[in-house]
C-alpha positions as MATLAB code, in Angstrom:
seq = 'XXXXXXXXXXXXXXXXXXXXXXXXXXXXXXXXXXXXXXXXXXXXXXXXXXXXXXXXXXXXXXXXXXXXXXXXXXXXXXXXXXXXXXXXXXXXXXXXXXXXXXXXXXXXXXXXXXXXXXXXXXXXXXXXXXXXXXXXXXXXXXXXXXXXXXXXXXXXXXXXXXXXXXXXXXXXXXXXXXXXXXXXXXXXXXXXXXXXXXXXXXXXXXXXXXXXXXXXXXXXXXXXXXXXXXXXXXXXXXXXXXXXXXXXXXXXXXXXXXXXXXXXXXXXXXXXXXXXXXXXXXXXXXXXXXXXXXXXXXXXXXXXXXXXXXXXXXXXXXXXXXXXXXXXXXXXXXXXXXXXXXXXXXX';
ca = [
     -53.672   47.635   19.731;
     -50.062   47.414   20.983;
     -47.700   49.908   19.357;
     -44.023   49.476   18.530;
     -42.785   51.685   21.371;
     -44.558   49.621   24.034;
     -43.199   46.384   22.535;
     -39.708   47.846   22.505;
     -40.154   48.841   26.129;
     -40.977   45.218   26.954;
     -37.933   44.078   24.991;
     -35.750   46.471   27.005;
     -37.073   44.936   30.232;
     -36.286   41.442   28.963;
     -32.791   42.590   27.944;
     -32.215   43.848   31.493;
     -33.200   40.444   32.846;
     -30.903   38.690   30.382;
     -27.959   40.893   31.383;
     -28.653   40.393   35.087;
     -28.737   36.626   34.613;
     -25.553   36.746   32.542;
     -23.845   38.676   35.334;
     -24.986   36.059   37.848;
     -23.834   33.219   35.607;
     -20.370   34.753   35.223;
     -20.074   35.238   39.002;
     -20.865   31.546   39.486;
     -18.312   30.660   36.809;
     -15.608   32.532   38.753;
     -16.434   30.456   41.832;
     -16.190   27.280   39.750;
     -12.768   28.463   38.576;
     -11.566   28.885   42.169;
     -12.631   25.329   43.013;
     -11.001   23.948   39.856;
      -7.689   25.592   40.768;
      -7.953   24.366   44.350;
      -8.597   20.786   43.210;
      -6.062   20.928   40.371;
      -8.701   20.286   37.715;
      -8.228   21.323   34.054;
      -9.860   24.471   32.734;
     -11.706   22.694   29.922;
     -14.305   20.045   30.821;
     -15.610   18.651   27.529;
     -18.163   16.346   29.167;
     -19.657   19.299   31.057;
     -19.774   21.405   27.883;
     -21.543   18.591   26.010;
     -24.016   18.250   28.875;
     -24.804   21.986   28.767;
     -25.265   21.871   24.984;
     -27.697   18.958   25.248;
     -29.727   20.736   27.931;
     -29.869   24.021   26.029;
     -30.779   22.371   22.729;
     -33.521   20.278   24.339;
     -34.979   23.301   26.120;
     -34.724   25.509   23.013;
     -36.746   22.999   20.998;
     -39.560   23.107   23.514;
     -39.523   26.914   23.412;
     -39.392   27.165   19.635;
     -35.889   28.671   19.545;
     -33.795   27.628   16.497;
     -31.185   25.047   17.433;
     -28.656   26.724   15.109;
     -28.910   29.912   17.183;
     -28.213   28.056   20.426;
     -25.255   26.195   18.928;
     -23.785   29.453   17.626;
     -23.878   31.320   20.952;
     -22.796   28.543   23.327;
     -19.144   28.499   22.150;
     -18.987   32.184   23.141;
     -20.383   31.325   26.562;
     -17.799   28.597   27.047;
     -14.936   30.782   25.832;
     -15.767   33.757   28.078;
     -16.485   31.446   31.007;
     -12.996   29.975   30.711;
     -11.512   33.469   30.566;
     -13.242   34.328   33.829;
     -11.852   31.201   35.482;
      -8.256   32.237   34.801;
      -6.245   33.613   37.689;
      -2.699   32.262   38.134;
      -1.346   32.492   41.662;
       2.102   33.737   40.594;
       2.504   36.654   38.203;
       5.560   36.331   35.937;
       7.676   38.813   33.969;
       7.256   37.719   30.357;
       9.159   39.085   27.360;
       7.784   38.444   23.872;
      10.260   38.929   21.031;
       8.271   39.726   17.896;
       5.021   41.483   17.067;
       3.214   39.277   14.534;
      -0.108   37.477   14.765;
       0.990   34.835   17.259;
       2.701   37.467   19.412;
      -0.615   39.297   19.535;
      -2.470   36.105   20.417;
      -0.122   35.209   23.291;
       0.012   38.799   24.528;
      -3.785   38.924   24.705;
      -3.836   35.743   26.789;
      -0.933   36.454   29.133;
      -2.064   40.044   29.763;
      -5.592   38.830   30.436;
      -4.470   36.647   33.334;
      -2.329   39.396   34.839;
       1.260   38.575   33.908;
       3.620   41.501   33.295;
       4.271   41.472   29.552;
       6.905   43.356   27.558;
       6.901   43.344   23.750;
      10.228   43.890   22.024;
      12.052   43.476   18.728;
      14.115   45.407   16.207;
      11.185   47.680   15.329;
      10.094   49.304   18.588;
       7.335   51.200   16.801;
       5.634   47.919   15.846;
       6.293   46.530   19.321;
       4.731   49.605   20.911;
       1.693   49.391   18.627;
       1.030   45.816   19.770;
       1.700   46.588   23.437;
      -0.785   49.473   23.378;
      -3.615   47.070   22.542;
      -3.176   45.275   25.858;
      -1.780   45.831   29.322;
       1.787   45.566   28.042;
       4.789   47.841   27.567;
       7.758   48.090   25.217;
      11.487   48.044   25.932;
      14.639   47.759   23.866;
      15.471   44.096   23.344;
      18.516   43.867   25.640;
      16.765   45.802   28.412;
      13.661   43.630   28.105;
      15.617   40.374   28.342;
      17.522   41.598   31.418;
      14.163   42.464   33.032;
      12.256   39.314   32.125;
      12.021   35.853   33.621;
      10.419   34.055   30.689;
      11.514   34.912   27.140;
       9.195   33.826   24.316;
      10.684   34.001   20.803;
       7.880   34.393   18.249;
       9.922   35.165   15.130;
      10.194   32.656   12.212;
      12.958   30.014   11.937;
      15.062   31.788    9.281;
      15.675   34.989   11.314;
      16.449   32.905   14.404;
      19.071   30.823   12.599;
      20.496   33.762   10.668;
      21.646   35.378   13.913;
      18.827   37.901   14.391;
      18.919   37.453   18.184;
      22.419   36.005   18.679;
      23.653   39.104   20.499;
      20.962   38.615   23.148;
      21.874   35.022   24.071;
      24.513   35.994   26.675;
      21.886   38.169   28.432;
      19.543   35.166   28.624;
      21.761   33.394   31.157;
      19.622   31.590   33.772;
      16.426   32.762   32.033;
      13.732   30.444   30.645;
      13.590   30.713   26.855;
      10.839   29.311   24.627;
      10.283   29.365   20.882;
       6.884   28.830   19.223;
       7.943   27.644   15.753;
       5.664   25.202   13.929;
       8.569   23.025   12.783;
      11.334   21.989   15.166;
      13.597   20.272   12.617;
      16.140   23.110   12.549;
      15.327   25.591   15.304;
      15.209   23.114   18.189;
      18.789   21.927   17.698;
      20.028   25.485   17.162;
      18.433   26.900   20.326;
      19.365   23.855   22.379;
      23.015   24.352   21.379;
      22.832   28.065   22.217;
      21.249   27.276   25.596;
      24.214   25.035   26.449;
      26.727   27.659   25.290;
      25.078   30.530   27.165;
      23.626   28.721   30.214;
      19.960   29.517   29.701;
      17.074   27.120   30.054;
      15.462   26.172   26.756;
      11.991   24.641   26.473;
      10.445   24.433   23.014;
       6.737   25.073   22.551;
       4.222   25.163   19.720;
       0.805   26.800   20.261;
      -1.612   24.493   18.427;
      -3.898   27.307   17.288;
      -3.932   30.227   14.907;
      -3.300   33.929   15.501;
      -6.556   34.884   17.204;
      -7.232   36.725   20.445;
      -7.754   35.075   23.844;
      -7.173   31.432   22.762;
      -8.500   30.064   26.048;
      -8.942   26.281   26.084;
      -6.598   25.646   23.127;
      -3.602   23.287   23.230;
       0.118   24.021   23.364;
       2.809   21.416   22.663;
       5.781   21.451   25.056;
       9.131   19.782   24.299;
      12.052   19.341   26.678;
      15.638   20.004   25.647;
      18.885   18.974   27.358;
      18.770   22.191   29.386;
      15.064   22.178   30.321;
      15.267   20.390   33.647;
      11.968   19.892   35.443;
       9.257   21.595   33.375;
       6.376   21.269   35.824;
       6.500   25.019   36.419;
       6.005   25.754   32.700;
       3.214   23.205   32.389;
       1.553   25.039   35.268;
       2.350   28.427   33.682;
       0.523   27.574   30.470;
      -2.283   25.677   32.203;
      -3.056   28.644   34.450;
      -2.960   30.895   31.387;
      -5.839   28.869   29.973;
      -4.042   26.505   27.588;
      -3.917   22.697   27.658;
      -0.284   21.492   27.533;
       0.615   18.451   25.424;
       4.012   17.012   26.420;
       5.955   15.529   23.526;
       9.384   15.385   21.872;
      10.582   17.065   18.656;
      10.431   13.901   16.524;
       6.894   13.007   17.567;
       5.871   16.626   17.139;
       7.196   16.779   13.551;
       5.371   13.582   12.606;
       2.149   14.848   14.142;
       2.458   18.227   12.409;
       3.024   16.507    9.065;
      -0.540   15.199    9.437;
      -2.425   17.960   11.236;
      -0.699   20.812    9.389;
       1.188   19.751    6.263;
      -1.384   17.244    5.006;
      -4.421   19.364    5.875;
      -2.946   22.562    4.405;
      -1.866   20.679    1.267;
      -5.400   19.416    0.677;
      -6.884   22.834    1.390;
      -4.487   24.580   -0.984;
      -5.383   22.009   -3.628;
      -9.092   22.444   -2.956;
      -8.812   26.214   -3.225;
      -7.052   25.932   -6.584;
      -9.519   23.262   -7.779;
     -12.518   25.446   -6.945;
     -11.020   28.359   -8.888;
     -10.200   26.245  -11.937;
     -13.524   24.367  -11.896;
     -15.489   27.609  -11.546;
     -13.654   29.061  -14.547;
     -14.085   25.957  -16.720;
     -17.760   25.519  -15.766;
     -18.429   29.227  -16.122;
     -20.354   29.580  -12.858;
     -20.073   31.296   -9.489;
     -20.463   28.489   -6.906;
     -21.060   31.004   -4.109;
     -24.534   31.640   -5.531;
     -25.403   28.011   -4.795;
     -23.392   27.442   -1.627;
     -24.474   24.761    0.815;
     -23.764   24.992    4.538;
     -20.696   22.770    4.139;
     -19.385   24.777    1.186;
     -19.810   28.004    3.146;
     -17.871   26.648    6.131;
     -15.151   25.228    3.885;
     -14.880   28.572    2.084;
     -14.242   30.286    5.418;
     -11.461   27.804    6.172;
      -9.941   28.332    2.736;
      -9.986   32.079    3.304;
      -8.050   31.608    6.560;
      -5.525   29.445    4.738;
      -5.024   32.130    2.096;
      -4.489   34.761    4.796;
      -1.762   32.603    6.374;
      -0.072   31.610    3.115;
       3.429   32.687    4.191;
       3.216   30.672    7.431;
       1.796   27.648    5.616;
       4.548   27.697    2.986;
       7.099   27.938    5.806;
       5.603   24.819    7.429;
       5.554   22.958    4.101;
       9.196   23.873    3.570;
      10.556   23.089    7.044;
       8.738   19.932    8.125;
      11.070   16.990    7.363;
       8.136   14.696    6.564;
       6.352   17.152    4.243;
       7.352   15.530    0.956;
       6.483   12.051    2.206;
       3.120   13.139    3.596;
       2.189   14.985    0.374;
       2.966   11.800   -1.590;
       0.744    9.823    0.782;
      -1.986   12.430    0.281;
      -1.821   12.225   -3.517;
      -1.922    8.417   -3.437;
      -4.892    8.522   -1.080;
      -6.780   10.810   -3.488;
      -6.002    8.470   -6.376;
      -7.291    5.541   -4.307;
     -10.540    7.364   -3.517;
     -10.905    8.280   -7.210;
     -10.410    4.657   -8.266;
     -12.943    3.458   -5.691;
     -15.512    5.939   -6.985;
     -14.932    4.781  -10.570;
     -15.251    1.174   -9.444;
     -18.536    1.850   -7.639;
     -19.885    3.649  -10.714;
     -19.101    0.660  -12.924;
     -20.727   -1.765  -10.489;
     -23.896    0.341  -10.310;
     -24.397    0.451  -14.095;
];
């Protein structure tokens, strides 16, 4: 009779084989990355990812491996594979002003691919704490801006417009300056005007993802200003850092964000409140009966709650927010009326 220790010994041998094959797979991925860069191909290849998923799922079924397990691990494979493919030819001196969640996300990405990154802001203790997590350093704000080539402003719109960094604008002369604000209605015009006054190059951006580490494969919106000039170098900068640039203009961006951010967040905030009220009125804990969909939605609602200050800022600053919320309410009423109509017809 086989004992536990011998079975565990066999498992250890299998684990060694798995790790060896993973190492080989990652080496092959690096070679793929070199060829992609040589041929100018994008980092993310959705058709290839779908092909791999289909193959793995089909093979897992024949081997009796749960499909849910395969679908849960493959996104990790794709994410780490993309990270291994990153290797920009030119290393840049990047200064990040701010030390919040999105600063951390961008620092993780830009440090990963080998750029020199400096974190700065009014609170050097917070800047140093963030820098210590990655291959980054901290400098006083004026010193950092003098040193850097690319300046990324990650602070919210109100501090920007209230003059938080006004004293640094003269030092930004001939530098490339980017903001990452979710709404461009106010900040874009302000920074564009400052770029004209102080002769720096302003290109507005918006990372289309949340504050998580190593956002490889995600999108970033890029908007030209009157001082941007040719932005091919910045498209390349972000592409080689693992992001997919989306070129747009401030007006189109605001309209798009009113749908993908304002509308979605509005519904999710309403859903969160509805679940709380319904649970109280019904006198039950819905988590005891959660379906797969409810569980996934609950996770999304939790993320929304954790980003409440950012979401309220977006709701406040997007110029189409009020209009899009009205559209959302009318759409819900329409769905409600259709459901009542179907109920009557089925009686």
